[in-house]
C-alpha positions as CSV (number, residue, x, y, z in Angstrom):
1,M,0.1,0.3,-0.3
2,I,2.8,2.4,0.8
3,K,4.7,1.6,-2.4
4,E,1.7,2.6,-4.3
5,I,1.1,5.9,-2.5
6,W,5.0,6.4,-3.2
7,K,4.4,5.7,-6.9
8,I,1.6,8.1,-7.3
9,K,3.3,11.0,-5.6
10,S,6.5,10.6,-7.2
11,K,4.8,10.8,-10.4
12,F,3.1,13.9,-9.3
13,L,6.5,15.2,-8.3
14,V,7.8,14.5,-11.8
15,I,4.8,16.2,-13.5
16,W,5.4,19.3,-11.1
17,S,9.2,19.7,-12.0
18,M,8.2,19.6,-15.8
19,R,6.5,23.0,-15.2
20,K,10.2,24.8,-15.0
21,W,11.2,23.4,-18.4
22,S,11.2,25.8,-21.5
23,Y,8.8,25.8,-24.4
24,K,12.1,25.4,-26.5
25,Y,12.7,22.2,-24.7
26,V,9.4,20.8,-24.5
27,K,9.5,21.6,-28.6
28,W,12.9,19.7,-28.9
29,R,11.5,16.5,-26.9
30,L,8.5,16.2,-29.0
31,T,10.6,16.7,-32.1
32,T,13.1,14.0,-31.0
33,A,10.4,11.6,-29.7
34,Y,7.9,11.9,-32.9
35,P,8.1,12.5,-36.6
36,N,6.0,15.9,-36.8
37,G,6.8,16.9,-33.1
38,W,4.0,18.3,-31.1
39,K,1.5,18.1,-34.0
40,Y,1.8,13.9,-34.0
41,A,1.6,14.4,-30.1
42,L,-1.8,16.2,-30.8
43,M,-2.9,14.0,-33.8
44,H,-2.1,10.6,-31.8
45,P,-3.2,11.5,-27.9
46,F,-3.5,7.9,-27.0
47,I,0.0,7.3,-28.2
48,F,1.1,10.4,-26.7
49,I,-0.5,9.6,-23.4
50,N,1.0,6.0,-23.5
51,D,4.5,7.4,-24.1
52,F,4.3,10.0,-21.2
53,W,3.2,7.2,-18.8
54,K,6.3,5.2,-19.8
55,Y,8.4,8.2,-19.3
56,L,6.9,8.7,-16.0
57,N,7.5,5.0,-15.1
58,W,11.2,5.4,-16.2
59,C,11.6,8.4,-14.2
60,Q,10.5,6.5,-11.1
61,E,13.0,3.7,-11.5
62,I,15.9,6.3,-12.0
63,D,14.8,8.0,-8.6
64,F,14.4,4.7,-6.9
65,D,18.0,3.6,-8.1
66,M,19.5,7.2,-7.3
67,N,18.1,6.6,-3.8
68,N,19.3,3.4,-3.3
69,Y,23.0,4.1,-4.6
70,E,23.0,7.5,-2.4
71,S,22.0,5.2,0.8
72,N,24.1,2.6,0.1
73,N,27.1,4.8,-0.4
74,E,26.5,7.5,2.5
75,N,29.8,6.6,4.5
């Protein structure tokens, strides 16, 4: 139960941190991810949402790995 709450909370934290991204950076991310950039994302919302969810899961894994690495190397 606690792990599930952590997963939801960490997804919100990642999304919240994205508010600091510049428009130029978001445009670059979409252009490198999709053939027509943001136009493709708008024309294929289910694919975009699925990819975004996978990105959030990846961010969680990286965060979990970083926290484990730091806790193991505190000394």
